[in-house]
N, C-alpha and C positions, 0 to 999 in steps of 0.2 A: 503494500499499499505505499501511495506516496507521502503520507503524513507520518508513517509510524518512526521515522528518524528524526522527526522535527520536536523541539521541548511544547509542551503545551502549558498554558497559563489560563487560569478561571478569571472572569471578568464578572462583577457582581456590580449592578445598578443601585444606586442609594438616591434617596431625596436629597439629603442634605450632607455634603461631603464634610463639614465641620463637625457634626453630629456622628458623623460615621469615622472620623479620624480619632474621635475621643474614646468611640467603642474598640476600634481594631488596633488602636497604638496602647490607648488607656488602660481597657480590660482585657483585651487579648494578648497584649506585649509583643504585636509585630512591629517590625523597624521597616519604614519606608526605605525603598532603594532609591526612589526619584520621584518627584510631583511633577504635575504639567496640567495642561488645560484638556478640558471636556467639553466637546464642541465650542460653544461660545462663553464657557466660564472658565476664567482665569482661574490656574491653582484647583481645578477641579477635579483631579484625579490623582491617585497614587498607587504605586506598585510597590508591593510588598514582598519581601524575600520569607523563604521557608523550605527549611531543609538543605540549605545552601545555594538555592537558585530563585531568581524570579518566579513568582508561582500564583501572585492575586492581584488582579487590577481590580482597583475600586472606585467608581466613578460615579461624578453627579449627574443623574439623567431625568428628565420630564417622564421617561419609560419605568422608572424603578417599582418595583411591585412585590407583593408578597408570593413568596413561592412555598407551597408545603412540602416541595419535594427537598430533598438534600442536595445542596448545589455543590459543596465540597466537603471532603473528609480529611483530617489530620490523623496520621497513623503513628501511634504513641507505643511507648513501651510500658508503661505505668498509668495506666488509665485512672487510677483513683488518684494517685498524686496530680494529676494533670486538670482532673475535675475538682478537685478540692480547690487547687490555685486559682482555678477561672472564678469557682464560685465565691472565694475569699475576694476576687477582684470586682464582683458585682454582677457577674455572668450568670443567668437563671438556667436551668435545664428543663426541657420540655418532658413530659410524660404522657405517652398515648395509653389510651384506655385499655386497649387491646394488648398492651405488653405488661410483663410484671418488671418494675422497675425496683432496685434497690433505695435505700435512704437518699443516695447522691444522686439517683437519677439515672443510673446506669442499669442497662439491662441485655440479656444474653443477645447476641448477633445470629443470624441465619448460618447454618455451616458453623457454627463455632466461634469464639471469642466474644468480645462485650463491645457496646456502643453506648453513645451518650449524645443527644441532640441539644442545640441551642440556636438561637435565631440572634440577628442584629437590630438594631432600632427600626428598621423597614420591613422586618419579618423574614427576611432571607433565612434560610436554615442550613446549618453546618454540624457536622458531627466531629466527635474525637473516637477512635475506635482502636482496640488492640487485640492481638491474636489469643490471648489468655485473660 
């Protein structure tokens, strides 16, 4: 396939870049690699690194909306520690009625492992996941 050898970056539309920066940098601890315009909005986007590469583009857009689907997942070694650190930073975790969650909001993942979901201020859904 022509795309299989190229780096992939997730792009997330948000309604307010400053509110998003407070969440992505302040609560998730991501560090921007660069910022730039988004359409006609000066300084309306950020590219964040994760896992040693540019991984997430967050940009202000009038098309920002809430997606109940998971848009991106961080794969972690110690899900309990990561969830605890995120919760301490003010990140709330989603609990789905059809799943059994532990006190932290972590649940079993299909096929094995564990997963927990959270949302940004626009309702974009993300996950942290581990194999154990």
